[in-house]
BALUMRO-691291 format. One record per residue (C-alpha): y, x, z. Coordinates in steps of 0.001 Angstrom, whole numbers. Example, Ala and Ser with C-alpha at 12.3 -4.5 7.8 and 13.67 -1.06 7.14 Angstrom:
       v       u       w
   -4500   12300    7800
   -1060   13670    7140
***
This chain:
       v       u       w
   11421   12348   -9227
    8145   11095  -10646
    6391   14432  -10056
    6664   13814   -6313
    4157   10974   -6515
    1114   13245   -6677
    2262   15277   -3669
    3076   12136   -1685
    -321   10682   -2544
   -2079   13911   -1510
    -103   14114    1722
    -938   10514    2611
   -4630   11158    1909
   -4765   14141    4257
   -2767   12423    6975
   -4828    9238    6836
   -8106   11155    6899
   -7087   12992   10070
   -5475    9963   11692
   -8586    7836   11153
  -10916    9867   13347
   -8247   10799   15891
   -7436    7115   16418
  -11072    6465   17306
  -11752    9467   19522
   -8411    9859   21318
   -8771    7069   23939
  -12488    7815   24306
  -11673   11481   24877
   -9285   10410   27641
  -11966    8189   29168
  -14474   11070   29158
  -11793   13236   30772
  -11745   10869   33737
   -8839    8572   32892
   -9121    4824   33604
   -7546    1983   31639
   -4205    2187   33468
   -4007    5957   33056
   -4898    5749   29354
   -2226    3105   28838
     325    5276   30645
    -585    8318   28549
    -159    6297   25355
    3140    4904   26597
    4602    8320   27452
    3413    9905   24218
    4896    6925   22413
    8244    7687   24024
    8141   11163   22499
    7212    9662   19144
   10200    7320   19452
   12527   10276   19961
   11094   11956   16865
   11591    8794   14813
   15205    8571   15985
   15782   12134   14818
   14062   11699   11434
   16606    9162   10146
   19851   11171   10271
   18131   14519    9654
   16285   13197    6609
   19391   11609    5067
   21610   14601    5779
   19341   17628    5295
   16501   16311    3162
   13316   14292    3646
   11136   17117    2323
   12181   19374    5178
   11397   16649    7693
    7879   16165    6306
    7218   19908    6472
    8452   20107   10067
    6418   17135   11255
    3306   18509    9586
    3781   21749   11509
    3976   19727   14733
     695   18026   13784
    -913   21463   13596
     399   22312   17060
    -625   18936   18489
   -4217   19200   17310
   -4537   22753   18625
   -3087   21764   22001
   -5477   18829   22398
   -8385   21094   21539
   -7334   23527   24239
   -6687   21304   27252
   -7210   17779   28630
   -4498   17970   31301
   -2247   14923   31460
     859   16877   30479
    -829   18416   27443
   -2208   15021   26405
    1256   13475   26467
    2991   16377   24718
     349   16843   22040
     -99   13178   21188
    3674   12613   21159
    4778   15654   19157
    1700   15894   16963
    1005   12213   16435
   -2539   12631   17741
   -4329    9299   17754
   -1225    7312   16757
   -1652    6329   13130
   -1399    2566   13135
   -5093    1817   13470
   -7843    1043   11023
   -6682    -256    7675
   -3075     885    8096
   -3472    3739    5628
   -1318    6078    7713
    1729    3790    7588
    2965    4728   11028
    4767    7401   12999
    7831    9600   12528
    6798   10978    9137
    6884    7585    7462
   10716    7154    7408
   10950   10408    5446
    8123    9472    3086
    9410    5993    2190
   12695    7040     521
   10920    9721   -1520
    8465    7095   -2748
   11221    4635   -3655
   13167    7324   -5521
   10112    8362   -7549
    9681    5016   -9395
   11732    2261  -11024
   12632    -756   -8807
   10197   -3061  -10611
    7380    -544  -10010
    8159      -2   -6339
    5753   -2512   -4748
    2910   -1354   -6989
    3551    2291   -6096
    3548    1515   -2377
     303    -376   -2915
   -1329    2643   -4546
     -61    4875   -1727
   -1614    2591     873
   -4828    2279   -1153
   -5209    6058   -1182
   -4462    6207    2531
   -7024    3568    3395
   -9751    5148    1272
   -9082    8504    2913
   -9087    6744    6281
  -12489    5239    5520
  -13884    8712    4992
  -12116    9980    8105
  -13532    7190   10272
  -17039    8433    9542
  -16079   11758   11093
  -15697    9948   14449
  -19512    9966   14668
  -19556   13789   14809
  -19155   14041   18623
  -22222   11834   19163
  -24208   14050   16783
  -23050   17184   18585
  -23957   15682   21964
  -27461   14943   20696
  -27654   18618   19793
  -26882   19639   23367
  -23082   19917   23426
  -21042   18152   26120
  -18795   15208   25249
  -15484   16978   25914
  -16304   20071   23786
  -17611   17763   21060
  -14346   15823   20953
  -12353   19061   20936
  -14174   20194   17791
  -12505   17314   15954
   -9095   18177   17360
   -9512   21639   15826
  -10525   20037   12524
   -7378   17926   12683
   -5229   20996   13265
   -6761   22806   10292
   -6262   19835    7973
   -2673   19549    9159
   -2129   23020    7694
   -3084   21449    4369
    -416   18789    4968
    2168   21541    5311
    1091   23157    2035
    1203   19830     176
    4688   19067    1523
    5931   22372     119
    5289   20978   -3389
    7798   18138   -2980
   11139   18282   -4780
   14312   16493   -3728
   17902   16216   -4919
   20561   17700   -2664
   21687   15190       0
   25308   15689   -1099
   24407   14512   -4604
   22744   11410   -3199
   25789   10573   -1088
   28100   10503   -4096
   25756    8769   -6533
   26824    5325   -7731
   24750    2512   -6263
   24674   -1227   -6876
   26162   -3449   -4123
   23677   -4324   -1382
   22925   -7865    -185
   23280   -6764    3439
   25420   -4090    5026
   23823   -1233    6941
   24483   -2920   10283
   23324   -6360    9141
   20085   -5033    7727
   19448   -2803   10715
   20081   -5606   13183
   17686   -8043   11519
   14965   -5428   11147
   15430   -4332   14757
   14723   -7823   16103
   11683   -8488   13914
   10221   -5003   14280
   10709   -5076   18044
    8519   -8162   18325
    5943   -6632   16006
    5917   -3429   18061
    5230   -5334   21269
    2296   -7023   19568
     961   -3816   18051
    1267   -1986   21357
   -1055   -4483   23004
   -3646   -4146   20268
   -3384    -931   18257
   -3770    1889   20786
   -6055    -156   23052
   -8332   -1690   20415
  -10884    1125   20534
  -10993     857   24312
  -11278   -2957   24104
  -14353   -2663   21880
  -15763     -63   24289
  -15231   -2254   27364
  -16021   -5655   25840
  -19184   -4748   23932
  -20280   -1389   25366
  -20104     468   22046
  -19303    4142   21503
  -17493    6253   18889
  -20309    6101   16320
  -20316    2286   16158
  -16530    2008   16272
  -16160    4710   13641
  -18569    2865   11348
  -16653    -389   11847
  -13358    1332   11059
  -14909    2731    7892
  -15888    -788    6841
  -12391   -2049    7687
  -10753     701    5669
  -12956      53    2642
  -12448   -3712    2848
   -8679   -3288    3276
   -8242    -929     334
   -8439   -3311   -2627
   -5976   -5914   -1240
   -3264   -3240   -1228
   -3505   -3147   -5010
   -3060   -6921   -5183
     213   -7034   -3235
    2392   -6665   -6314
     597   -9491   -8158
     698  -11787   -5136
    4428  -11165   -4726
    4999  -11950   -8403
    2941  -15145   -8066
    4770  -16321   -4946
    8125  -15214   -6371
    9237  -13481   -3193
    8280  -10498   -1059
    9330  -12436    2036
    6882  -15234    1245
    4103  -12693     717
    4829  -10968    4025
    5056  -14080    6191
    2075  -15925    4703
    -291  -12952    4891
     774  -12092    8437
     363  -15662    9668
   -3128  -15964    8168
   -4076  -12582    9637
   -3064  -13667   13133
   -5355  -16688   12914
   -8250  -14372   12062
   -7363  -11996   14906
   -7198  -14807   17472
  -10837  -15660   16776
  -11944  -12222   18037
  -11929  -13387   21666
  -14573  -16004   20860
  -16989  -13650   19106
  -20359  -13077   20834
  -20985   -9548   19560
  -19221   -6384   18486
  -19973   -6882   14806
  -18776  -10490   14765
  -15526   -9423   16436
  -15303   -6542   13969
  -15745   -8972   11074
  -12841  -11103   12322
  -10659   -8027   12663
  -11670   -6914    9165
  -10434  -10225    7729
   -7187   -9783    9625
   -6671   -6289    8209
   -7471   -7414    4653
   -4760  -10073    4888
   -2391   -7540    6424
   -3069   -5209    3484
   -1874   -7835    1020
    1547   -7938    2645
    2158   -4346    3720
    3230   -2795     365
    5551   -5754    -198
    7151   -5140    3209
    7606   -1413    2637
    9020   -1953    -846
   11268   -4762     381
   13004   -2625    3006
   13669     160     500
   14861   -2418   -2057
   17497   -3969     200
   18734    -615    1594
   21117    1748    -208
   19444    5052   -1169
   21874    7182     842
   20769    5718    4171
   17158    4758    3512
   15757    7267    6019
   18100    5952    8708
   17152    2348    7992
   13441    3213    7996
   13774    5230   11210
   16270    3198   13227
   14704    -136   12321
   11353    1158   13579
   12754    2272   16954
   12436   -1209   18494
    8866   -1300   17188
    8164    2085   18743
    9822     968   21993
    7685   -2160   22094
    4607     -71   21437
    5571    2097   24430
    5937    -812   26829
    2952   -2973   25978
     118    -389   26240
    1008     291   29858
    1186   -3452   30591
   -1998   -4147   28641
   -3852   -1299   30307
   -2820   -2493   33779
   -3831   -6117   33078
   -7001   -5294   31189
   -8973   -4680   34368
   -8319   -8312   35314
   -8152   -9975   31879
  -10349   -8096   29422
   -8939   -9904   26370
   -5263   -9281   27188
   -4835   -6962   24156
   -5699   -9833   21806
   -3635  -12449   23666
    -543  -10241   23829
    -805   -9126   20233
   -1162  -12640   18786
    1751  -13954   20852
    4320  -11311   19921
    3202  -10909   16313
    3415  -14685   15931
    7048  -14555   17046
    7550  -11759   14523
    6333  -13925   11637
    8777  -16699   12505
   11830  -14483   13012
   11117  -12384    9914
   11110  -15403    7638
   14285  -16820    9174
   16083  -13459    8911
   15218  -12549    5312
   14305  -15714    3426
   17556  -15626    1406
   17876  -11845     917
   16594  -10467   -2408
   15761   -6762   -3013
   16564   -4809   -6163
   13959   -5375   -8860
   12760   -8767   -7603
   12917  -11684  -10026
   12117  -15354   -9662
   13477  -18131   -7391
   14720  -17249   -3916
   12453  -18261   -1025
   14990  -20705     359
   14918  -22359    3784
***
C-alpha cells in the first residue's frame, strides 16, 4: 500500500525527534537524580528487559492482528512513559517508564529511530508499500528522514541547560523535556491512525515465492549475529552519553550539539546505500564492509585527546554504519516471507535486546575501574558480529537482488 509511505515517514520523523533528545538526557537525568554508573547500568538493563518482552509480543501480535494496531498501541505507551518520567525519578518509575515507553532507548545518534519494539511492526509495512527492487531505497529514505529529525531533536537536549541558567533546577528542567516527549507521542498516535493494512487472514493465504531459507533457518542465523551485535551495542549505545560525560567532563549541551552533527553527517549516506549495494552486487557485502570499516573508526575513540576529536571518530563510524543499515533492513525483509515478517523482525532482535540488557550492567560496573570499557566491549562483540554475519548469509539472496552472489 503505497499510501502508507507518507504516514510511515511522518511517524519515523516524530519518533526520531523525540528519541534524539531523550537519548541524551536520560542517563544524565539519572545521574542528577543521584544514581552512579552501576545504578544507571542496572536501570538500563532492567528497562531493557521490559523492552525485550514488548519486542517478543510484537512479532506474533503484528502478524496475527495487524502491524497498524501494534504501532498505535506502542505510541500510546510512549505517551504514558514520557508522562511517568516527568512525574517521578524513583527507581521503579524509571524502569517502568523507560521500558514500556522506550524513553531514552532509540539506538543512539545516527540510528534514525531504528530500534525498539515498534520497529518490527514498521518494517513489514515498509516492505509491503514498495516493489522489491525499490525496497533498499525506500528504507534509505526512511532512515534519512529519521536522522534529519533526530538532528533537530538533538538540539533540544540543550534546553535543560538554558532553563538552569534561567534559575530552574536540573531535575525540573529535564522533566520539561519528558513532558514534551509525551505530547509529541500523542502526535505519533494520530499519525499511526492514518495507516492502512490488509487483513492478516488475506496475507496468510496470499501466494508467495519460495524462500531461500525456512523460518527456523533464517531466525537461527539472525539470532546468532544479532545477539553478538546486541552485546556490542549494549556496551556502547546506552552508556555513550555517560562515557563522554565521564571521560571529557561535558554536559548535555555539548553532547546534544555533537549528536546533531552526527545525525546531519549520517543522513546523506543512508541515501547512498542502494547505489553501494548495486555497485558491490550484494547486500551482504555492503553490510559487512561498512560495519568493519566503522569498527576501525570507533576503536580510535579511546586514543582521542579531546571530546570533539572523539566525537569526530564516532561521526565517521556512524556515517559508515548509515551506508549499510538500509541494506540490512531491506535484506531481512527480502529473505523473509511476508506472512511472518513481524515475527522474524521481532524474534531475531530478541538476542540483540538480551545482549543489550546484559552488557550495560557489566559495562557500568567495570567503568569505574576501566573508563574505556564501553568502547573495548563494543568493538570486540561487534567485530564478532561482522565475521559471523558474512559467514551466515554470504550465499543467501533476497528477492529483488540481481548480480553475482557474494560467494565464500
